[in-house]
N, C-alpha and C positions, 0 to 999 in steps of 0.2 A: 643614465637621468640624474645620479648624484654627480656626474662629470660636468655636466651643462650647469649645474649651480654651483659650479665652482668647486667642490668637495673632492679632494683627493686626496690621500690619506697622509700628507704632511700638512695639509691643513684640518685633518679631521685632529690629528693629535695636538698641533698647535692649541685648538680651540676646547680640548678638555678642561674646564673649570670644577673642581671638587665644593667651591663656595656658591657658583653659579645659582639660581632659581631652581626649584626639581623640575618645572617644565620644560627647560633650558637643557639640564641632564637628561632627560628621559628622549627629548628630539637629538639627543647627540648618541646615543644609544641605537636609536633606529636607523640613523645615517650611518654609523660603522655597521651593522649586519646589512644595511643595504649595499655599502660597500663592498663588504666582503662577495655578496652574493652577485652584483652587477658590474663592478667598476673592470676597465680591462688589467689584468694581472701586468702586462710587460710596459704598460706606460709607467705604473706606480714605482716600479722595479728598475726601470729608465732611470725615472725622476731620484728615488732613494740613493742611489749609484751614482747620479750626478751631485747631492748634495753632500756626498762622502769622498768623492775623486775618486772613486773602485769603480770595479767593472762590475757588471748587472752579476745578481748573484744565478745559479744554476737552478733552473726551473722545479719543483716540484715534480715525481711521479705522476705522469700523464694520465695513471689510472686514475688519481685521487680524483675526485670531485671539485669544482672549479674553487665554491666556498673554503674546502678544506686546504687547498695549495694557496688560498688567501690568506688562511688563517696562519699556515705554518710562514709564510712570508711577515705578516705584521707580527709574529710572536718573535722572527729575527730583528727585526726594526727596532721592536721595544729591547731586546736584549741588547743589541749597540748603543740604547739611546736609553739611560737611566731615567731620566729627568720627566722623558714622554712615560716611560714604564711606571715610575711613581704617580705621575695625574693620571695615569687610562686606569692604575688599578684604584686609587682612591676617588674616583669620579663614580664607580661599578659599586663600591663599597659605600659611598654615600649613598647613593640610589636605593642600595638593596636597605639602607636605613632607615630613609625615609619612606618607603613604600609597605605595603600590607601585603606579605604575600600567602595570607591563610588563605584568600579567596582564590590563590590561583591553585594550589594544592586540594581544597576542599570545595572548591564549587565550578570548577571549569569543567566541562562537560556535563554538568548537570540543572533541571529544572528548579528554579526554587519552590514550584508547586510541582504535582505529581498529574496534570493536567496536560494532555496531548495538545490542545489548540492554543493555549497559553505558551507553551514553546513555540509553536509554529509562530504566535504572534512575536516572540523572542528574537526568533532568527530571521524574521520578515525585518524587525526593525534593525540589526546588527547589517545587513544587507545594505541596505539601504539608507540608514545614518552613517555619516562619518563617524571615525574615533578621532580622539583629543590624546594629546599628549601630556595635558597639564591634569595628573591624574596621579592619586597616591593608591590605585591598588593596581597591582603586580597585574590583575589575572586582565585587566584593562590594556596594560602596555604590551603585555606577552601578546596579543594578539594585531598590535601594530609590528612588533619587531619577527615575527613570523608569519607574514600574510599570504605566504604561498604554501602548496601541498610540499613542494621538492622540499621545502626544509626541513623535513625529518629525515631525507634519506642521507642529506650532509652528513647532520649529526652525529646519526649513528654511525657513517662514515670516521668519524675522529677517532685516531688511532691512543693508545696508550702514551706513548712519549710523547704526541701533544696536550693529551690531556694532564701530566708530571709537567709539562713546562706551563702550562697555565696554572696549574696549583702554585710552582713559588713564585708566580707575580703578586699571587694573594696571600701570601705568609703571613703578610701582617694584620692581616682583617679577622675581626672576631668570628671566632670558630662557631660558638655556641650558640647566633642568632639563628642559622636556619636550623639547625636542628628543634630549636624551641618554636618555630614557627611550623617543623612538622608536625610535632607533636599537639601543637593544639589543634592543626588539619583534621590532625586522624580523630580528637576528641568533636570537632563539628561532625566529619562523618560518623562515625560510632553513633552518637545523637539522631541524626537521621535516618540511620538503619534502624535503630530501636523504635523510634517515633512509628516510620510506617511497617515495620512489622507486627508491633501492637496495635495499630488501625483496624476498625473493622473490617474494613474493605478488600483489606489484602487476607488479613486473620481469618478471619474464616472460610476462606478458601484455600488455606493451607493444609497440607494432609495434618488429623490433629498428632499421629505418631511424631511426628518431626518436634512436635510444641512440648512433648512431653517433660522435656528435660529445661525448658521455658530459655531459651537460647539468647531471644530477642532482651529479654529483663536483665540476664546476667550480665548483658556485653559490656554496659557501662562500665561497673564496676569491676569488670574484669581487669577493663582496659586502663584504670585508675592505679591498680597495683603495677601493672608492665611500666604504666610512666614512672611509678614513683622508682622502680628499679631502673629505670633506665636514667633516672636523672641520678641517682648514688650508683657508681659503676662499682663499688663494691659491695653493693645489697647482693647476696648470697642467692637470693630466690626467683631471679630473673628467669632460668631457663623452666623450672617445673609453671611459673606464671605465664610465661608467654606461651607453652604449650597449650594451656588451659583455655588463651585468648585466640590461640586458633582452632583448637577443637570446638568452641562456640562459632568463630567464622564459619566452620566447615557445617555445622547445624543449620547457621542461618541461612547457606547458602539452599542447602539439601532441602528446609521449608520453602525457600522462593521460587526454588526449581520444581514445586509440586502443586502452584497454582496453574499453569498452564494445562494443568492435565485436567483439572475442576474444571477449567474452560471450556476445553474440548467437549466435555461431557455437558455442561449446564450454559453453553451460551458466552460468546465472546465478547468482551471490554475493550476496546483501544486504549482506554484510559488505564485500563488496570495491567494491561500489556506492559505501558510504557513505564509503567510506578514500579513493575517487577523488572524491566531493565533497566531503570534507575538505581533499586535498589544492587542486582548482581555487579554493576558497574561502580557504585559505591564500596562494594566490598571487595573489587579488586583493587581499588585505588589505596587501600586501607593497607592491603598487602602488600602492595608496589611500597608505600612510606616506609612502611618497616621493615623493607628489605635494605631501604636507605639507611636509616636509623640504625639498623644493625650490623650493616658491613664495616670490617676491618679497613679498609679504604673506598670511603664512598664515592669516588669521582666517577667511575664507571654508572652504577647506580644511579646516581644521579642525572648523569648526561642519557642514559637510558629512559628515566622519567620526562627528561626534558622532550626529547623527542615521542615519546607516546601522549603528552600534551599537544605537542603538536598537531599530531594527526588529530584529537579529541576536538581540537579548537575548529579545525577544518570541515570534519564531519558534522559538528554543532551547528557549524555554517551552512548545510546542505539542507534544503528543505523535502530536496527530491527523496533523500535517505531518510529523512524522519517518516514520509508516509508509504514510502516502499516499503519498509521494514515493519510498520505498525498494522499496516493495512493488510499484508497479505494472510496475516492468521483470520483475520474478518473474511478476508477474500474467500480462503480455503475451506471458513465455514459454511459461507455461504455457498458456495459449491457444493459441499458435502449434503448440507440439507436439499438443494437443487436436486442432487444425486439418488436422492432417497425418492424425491417426489418423480425423478426421470425413471426408475425402475417400472413405475407404471406403468409408463408407456410404450415400453419395450414389448414386443410379442414373440415367443421362440417356439410357438407350435400353431398348428392348426385352429384348436380351441381358441388360442388368444387373439388367432387372426382373427376368427369370426367376431370375436368380442369387439377386437378394436372397430371391425367394418361396422358394426350394430350400434356402439356408443356414438360412430365420426358420423354415424347418418342419422340418428337425435341431433347433433350439433348441429349437422346441415339443416331440418328442420327450423329448430329456434330461427339460425342464420336469416333464414327464408323470411320469417315476422319481422327481423331487426332490420332486412334490407327496405323492405315497406314502410317502414317505423319513420328510416332515413331520410326515404320521401317528402314524408308528411311533415317531418322537419323543418326540411328544406322548402316545401309550400309555404308555410308559414311568415316566411321573411323574414328572420328576426335578424340582428343585430350581427356583424361577426363573434364577438365574443358568448352571448348567449345562445348564437345557433350551435358555435362549436361546443359549447359547454353540455345543452340537452342531447348533443351527439352524442359524446361522453357517455351521459347518463345511459341512454340508448344502448349503446354499446357494451358497457359495464352490465344492466342490469342483465341483458341478453348472457355475457359470458358467465355470471354467475349462478344464473338461471340452469344454464349447460353444467355447471359445476356440480350444483346442488341434485341434479338428475342424473350425473355420474354418466353423462355422455363427455365428448371433447370437442375441440376445436383442434385442426391438425395444427395450424402456425405455433401454438402454443408448445407442442412439443420437443421443437430442437432446444431450446434454452434450457429444458430441463434433460434432456437425454444427454444432451454434450458432457456435464460433470460426469453422468455415469460410466458415459464410453471413455474418458478420461482416466477414471479409474482403474479399468482397466491395463492402462500404456505401462502403470508399476512393472508387468508382472512378461513384457515381451523380450524379455533376455533369452529364455527358453523358447524352443520350437514349438512345445504345449501352450505355454503362455499368448506366444504369437496366432497359432490357429486359434485358439481363445477370443482374441482379440479381434481378428478376422470373421470368426462367426457374429460375434457383437455389431460387428460393421453390417454385415448383412441382416441383422433381426434389425437394427436401426433402420435402416434403409426401406425395408418391408413393412415394417409400421408404421412409418412416415409417410409411405406411399399408401397404404391402408386408411391411414387418418383422412389424406386428401381426397382419396376417390371417396369417401365414404361421406364427407363433406360436400363434396360438389354433385356427388350422384342423388343427392336429396335436394338439395339447397335450390340448384337448378330447375329441376320440373316440379318443385312445390310452388315455386314462384310465378312457371308457368299455370301450372294449375288455378288461382289466383287470378292472375289476369284473365285465362277464360271464364271463369266462374262471373267475374266483374262485367264480361264480354254478354254473359249469355243475360246475367241479371239487371243489368243496368245501360247497358248499349253501350258502354265505354271501358276500356280498362283502369284499371286504379292509378297508374303511373300512363300519364299520355304518352303524345307523340315527341311534343316538344322536349319533356323530359327524355325520352329514348333518344331522340338527337342530340342532346349534350352529353348523354351517355357515351355513343358512338364516338364522338370527339374527345373526350376526356379520357377513356381509357387506352385509345388508340396505341400502337406499339410506336407511331411516327411521333409520339409528343414523348413528354417527361415522365413517362408512365412507369419506367422500370429504373430512373433514379427515385420516385417515389417509393416506389415497390422494397431498394435498398433499404431506405429511409427507415419506412414502417420494419423493415426487420431488424435495424436500432432499436428503435420502440418496443420490438417484442424483446427481446435482451436485456433492455432497460429493465421493463416490467418482471423479470426471473430475477435482477437482482435487488429491486426492492422488496419482493415475496422473501427473497431470502433474509435480507438485511432487518424486517419486522417480523420474521417468527424468529430468528437469534435475539432479537431484543424481547419478544414475549416468552423465552423459554429462559433468558438472562434474568429477566427480571418476577420470575415465576408467578406469572399472571396464573395460569392455569394451574399453579398451588393456592394460589390467592382465590379464585374463583370456588375452588373444592373447599377450603378452607376457613374464611373470611366469615368471622362471627354473623356480619350483617345481612351476607349472600345465602349464607345456610338458612339462617332466619328468616328470610325470605321466599327461598326455591323451598327450602326444605334439604336434608343431606343429601338424598337418593338422587333428587335433581339437578343438586351441585356439580356433586362428582360425573353425572353423565354432561352437563353444559362442559364442564373443567375438559372431560376428554374431547369433546365436539371441537372446541375452540383450538385445542390442540394439533387435531389432524387437520384442521381446515385454515387456521389464521393463512399457511402460504397460498392457498389454492384461491380465498377471499382476497388477500392483498394484490397477488399479479392480476387476476383478472379485473376488479376496479381499477386499479394502476392502469392496466393496459387499455380500458375502455376508456378512461378519462383524458391520459394521453393521446390516443388516435383521433379525440374530439378536441381535445385544448390546443395542444401543441401546434397544429396547423394557425389557428386563431391566433395564439401568440405569438408565433413567427410571423404572421401577415403582418401584424402591429409595426415590425421592423423591415416591415418592407420587404420580407423572403416570403415568395407564395409558394409555398409546398405544401404539398397535400399528403395523403395516407393515399397508401393501396394493397388491400386484406386481399388473399385470393380470393376466398371465401365469398367477403362481401361485394367482390368486383364479379364474382360469375354472378351473382342474384342480380345485381344491376344490369348485367349484360343480356341477362335470360330477364328481368323487367322487358328491357328495351326491345328483344325479341317480339314477349308478348304485346308490345303496344303496336309495334310497326307491322307483323304478320311474316308470312312463311317468306315472304318475297324480301325480305331480311338480308334471306340466305344466300342470293343469288348477289350481292353486292361485296367488294372489297372492306369496306370501313368494318364490315362486321367482323369479318377470319382475319383483319389486323388486331380488333378487340382481343379476339380468341387466341392470335399470337403473344399478344400482350399478358393475357393471364396467364397464360406457360409461364412466359418470364416471370410474373410477378409470384407465384407460386416458388420458382426455384430459387429467388431473390428471397423471400419472403425466410424462408427454409434455412436459404444458404447463408445469409448474413447472420441469421441468429446464433444459428449453430457456430460460426469461425469464431464468433465474439465469446459466445458461451465455453467454449470449446478451449482458447488463448485462455482464458481466465482462470479454468479449472487447471489448465497443464502450469500456469505461472503459479497460481495458491499452493500445488503439489511440490513445487519445486521440481516438475518430471522436464527434462529437456530430450526432445526427440532427434536424438542423434544420429540415428539410424533411420534415416527417412523411407531411406532406398530397397531395404530390407523390407520395411513395412508396407510400402508401395508395391513391389513386386508382389507378394503375399497374397495382397487384395487382386492384383491384377490376375494371378492364379488362379485363385477361385472362381473368377469372373468367367474362366476361358474356360472351367473346369465343370463349374457348376451354375451357370451366366441367372438360371430359374430362382436360384435360393436368394437370389435379392429380390422376387419379386413374389414366390409363391412359400408360404413354410412348407419345411418336409413332412413328413409323412409319419405318424408316429408321436 
């Protein structure tokens, strides 16, 4: 790229002007680093050899990265041409004198505020907007100098001999400048750590025992004493003061590490986790800068610091890394809360299996009523949005009623049970753990089957009974022949019903995520405690009733959120997508079964002789599989990723499951005796 602009090494060295404006000197530095990174080595070696009237210099060891070989070649050129060497050193020294390096040491890699979304906007701005070389901030120039992730590798590959030769070039430069900038940077970092550590958001979530010695309060004073000793080399108190400072830094780290433990128990906040990570990174940076200041020969430590800063710059550019890191804990917490709920949906003996059938049957009765309400809303002829809204309200009310009656809807189980199953994967290294996991798979499959059977076994007959009662009472069914024909046309397996069923599985999974997030928010903000102990609420409800309401909301907030969000999504999402020209509908196995039963009740027994009915039956079977399968798969993947579990030995797990199916196939359908 630079050769196309006419910038070979000779041109670069001739363009080194220490008296040029700062922007030009900055740009010259950028071009120099680009030359190290990209320009062909053989062309410039041949050019230099021709200029000196000698043979080309021998190439460097091929094992070294190209920029390191080019740096070696550059030093040879400068050592042979003192005029170029003098201008080279003066330009770099003048740039250092004119820029502010404190930001590079104290701010690169850190957000100005402890807020995740502010950091996201900042990263997005840096990715989209170009940088300028006309700057007095070394932190901004640094991003222009090292725009590639590979820069860290070749910087670390610079050997001691090259470092020594580089140091000789700058022997005349003022040595104290960079040390003064680093000391100022440590002051900035210590102030930021002290401020964050004393802030209420983090302080109240730290282990009180870790704060007994008041490490954050004493940190600034300890650093001031160390700084005074560093400025005066003859000061005898440096070792003791340095030991005290490092002890405080260790205590601050221990206090910060206690915050995630509190969040694990009392709810997660991604902003707080972001603040924790920022504090830990600042503490590491203080140690890195101290290592450079205290080193007898600081060149190697300086080089290591530059390489680390390059890595930090590119890590801070990554938006994906930002969210992957800080939402992993939230995903884990959501999955764990779903796992706690999911345990209630897994049956392990005949008594629990029978209870699941009864609760699923109750859910089927309610869904039968939901089916007729769905037809009634459609018959009103509302606009797309309001039709979807009231359909969603119908679903939500039905699902909440099922929850309050302690019944169940089969399709709600997979997204809740998947995290519970994923939790068992942590123990499959042993044979006993693998056997327990296979047991859990059998329990889960059997429970899901019982839920679907219970739902459908009462939903379809109840719809038929209502249709028959309407025939006998009014001479016509509640759902007429026209609506029945539409049902047969829309539910057929020959149409897009299976795609719609998979999409519904995504909505089922999304409702579980929403439920987990809301429950985490409820716990994090201690709303259960507020309901129990808020003076106004206690005065209104009374102490006993307030505590009872607090426990009720804590127990049911997840279920209420999951069912309300699912109902509204089932109604509103198709309407909103239709606004954008996407004709997507939902296919819920229990609701579809109720609709088909209503169609059969309207058309009579003759419908059983025709293929359109059986094509709908096949479609409903596929709908059940996709509702359950897609929801379970997505929840299982999130649970695995949030726990950091990698299922490496998949063949071993599959073999164990197949062995159980061959040996005890009925265990996946019928609970064991006893």
